[in-house]
N, C-alpha and C positions, 0 to 999 in steps of 0.2 A: 858377298861375304862382308860382314861388318867387324871391325876390330875395336875393342875397348881397351884402353890403357889401364894397367894396374898400378896404383899409386901407393906410396908408403905414407907414414904418418906426417911427413914433411911436405907432401904434395909432389914428390919426384917420381917419375915413371920408373918402375923396376921390372915390369913384365907387361904382357898383353894377352888378351883372350879374344879368340875369333868366334864369332857367332854365325852359323850357316843359315840358309834359307828355311830350314825346318824349324828353326827357333824364332826367327824374326819374319813377320808377315810383310809382304810387299804392299798388299791392299788391305787396309784395316776393315775388319768385319764389325761395323758398329752395332749390328743387330745382336751379336753375342754379348757385347759390352752392355747394351741396354737391358737385355734380359737378366743378366747377372746382377746389375745394380738395382733394378726394380725388385728382384727377389731378396737381395740383402736388406734394402730399406723396408720392405714389407715385414721381414722378420724382426726388425728393430722397433716396429710400432708397438706401443703399449696396449692399445685396445681396451682402455679402462673406462671409456664413456659408458654411463649407465643411467637409466631412468626407471621409475617404478610404475608398475601396472596398477590397475584398480585393486588388485588383491594384495599388493605390497604397501600401499599408502596407509598410513596410520589413521584409524577412525573409520567411520562409515558403516559400522556394524548394525546400527538401528535404522529401520525404515523411517525416512523423514516424516511422512504422514500416511494415513491409511490409503488403501488402494482406491476406494470409491467414495463418492459423496462430497468431495471438496471442490470439485470443478477444475482442479488442476491436473496436469499430466501425471500419470503414474510414474513413481520413482522408487527404485528398490534400495538405492544407496546414495549417500551424499558424496561418494568418492568416484562416481562414474565419470568418464572422460569429458562429459559435457559441462561439468560443474567446476567452479573454482576450487583449487586444491585437490582436484580429482586425479586419477591415474593418467598415464600417457599411453596412447595407442601406437603400436609399432615403433616405439622409441628404441634407441641404441642400448645394447647390453654388452658386457665384457666379452671379448672374442679374441681369437688368435688369428692374426692376419698372415702368418707365415705359411709357406707352401713349399713343396719339394721341387727341386730343379735338377735335371740330369747332370751328373758329375762331368760329363763330356762338355756340356755347355759352360760350366764354371771354369774348367781347364782352358777351354778355348778363349773365354773372356779374359782370363789372366794373361794368356799369351798375347792377345791383341793389345791389352793395356800396357804390357811391358814393351811391345813393339812401338807403341805411341811415344813412350818416354825415351826410347832409344833414338827414334827419328827426331826428337826434339833436342838431342844431345843433353838430356837431363839425368843420365845415369852415370854415376861415378863409382868406380870399383876400388876398394882399398885392399891391400894385401892382408891387413889385419887391423883391428882397432881394440885397444885395451885401456882400461881406467883402473889400474891396480890399487890406487888410493881411494877410489870412489869420489874424486873431486870433479866439480863442474868444469874447472879450468882445463882439465886434461882433455875433455871432449871439445871444448871451445877452441883450444889451440889447434886441434886436428881439423875442425871445420874451417877455421880461418886459413889454414894452409891450403885448403881446397878452394878458397875464394869466397867462402860464405861467412858473412859477419853475423853470427848468432849471439844474442845476449839474453839476459833474463827478462828484459822489459820490451825491447823493440826487435822482433824477429825480422831478419832480412827477407826470408822467404820460408814457406812451409817445407820442411825437409823430413823425409822418411828414412830412418836408419834401419836397414835390414841386416839382421845377424842370424847365424845358424843356431845360436843359443844365447840367451840373455842371462847374465849372472847378476847378483845383487849389486855389485859395485858399479856396473855399467848402468843399471836401471836408476841407481841413486845419483850417479854423475850426470846423466842426461835428463833427469826429472825436472831440473830447475831451468832448463833452456826453453824459452818461449819459441813456439813454432816447430819444435823438434819432437818427432814421435819415434819411439823405438819399437820394433816389431820383429817377430821371428819369420824367416823366409818360408817356413812350413805352414804358417798361419795367415799370411797376407792374402789379400784378394784384389780384384780389379778396381774396386771403388777406392781402396786405400792407396793404390799406386797412382790413380788419376787425380786424387784430391790433394796431392802434394806436388810442389813445383820441382823439387829435386829428389832423386833417389840415390842414396849412398848405401852401398852394400859391400860386405866383405867378399873375398874370393870364395869362401866356404858357403856363404849365403847365396851367392849367384849360382853356384853349382847345384845347391839344393833346389833353388827356384827353377832352374832349367830342367831338372829331373821331374818336377811336377808337370811340366808341359806334356811329357810323353807317357804318363802313367795311364 
């Protein structure tokens, strides 16, 4: 069983949360993580590459020369793929690269990714985090108390702030901090967890994240 300390806004431990073996994996299943990340990245592909076939290229409506009597090869259009400015054979066209993946695999990958961050001691739990004035310095002071020196220009590390819900003040306060990403625990995924060096989550966000493992 793993115990995570719960910290306040000043970095002092006020409570602790115990994670059992049903939540944290002893052996990381990298196959689940791989499948989930490939699925996510495939869905992010634009798929906008496009070429024109001989029927889509402008021009070529008139037969270049008559069929017989010239001694040259017969040609029906100056836009056939063998000619300069002709169409493209079997070229790329706009397509959707996304595909469905079983929800059980996505949940498993999320659990494995969270287990990786816990094993790296990269998960910090806050009792709560608020920015009532919507000021950047409010969030910076909390991160500094946790030992992370975040600034607008030089991020100390890539940090993911997980919340149970994101209000306008928090989004505005954290928007100017380089290297910091704010996300909802109900929307995060394995790729987002692994692509950040440190995970900072509130108690409510952690509870919501753990509930997703068992759905």
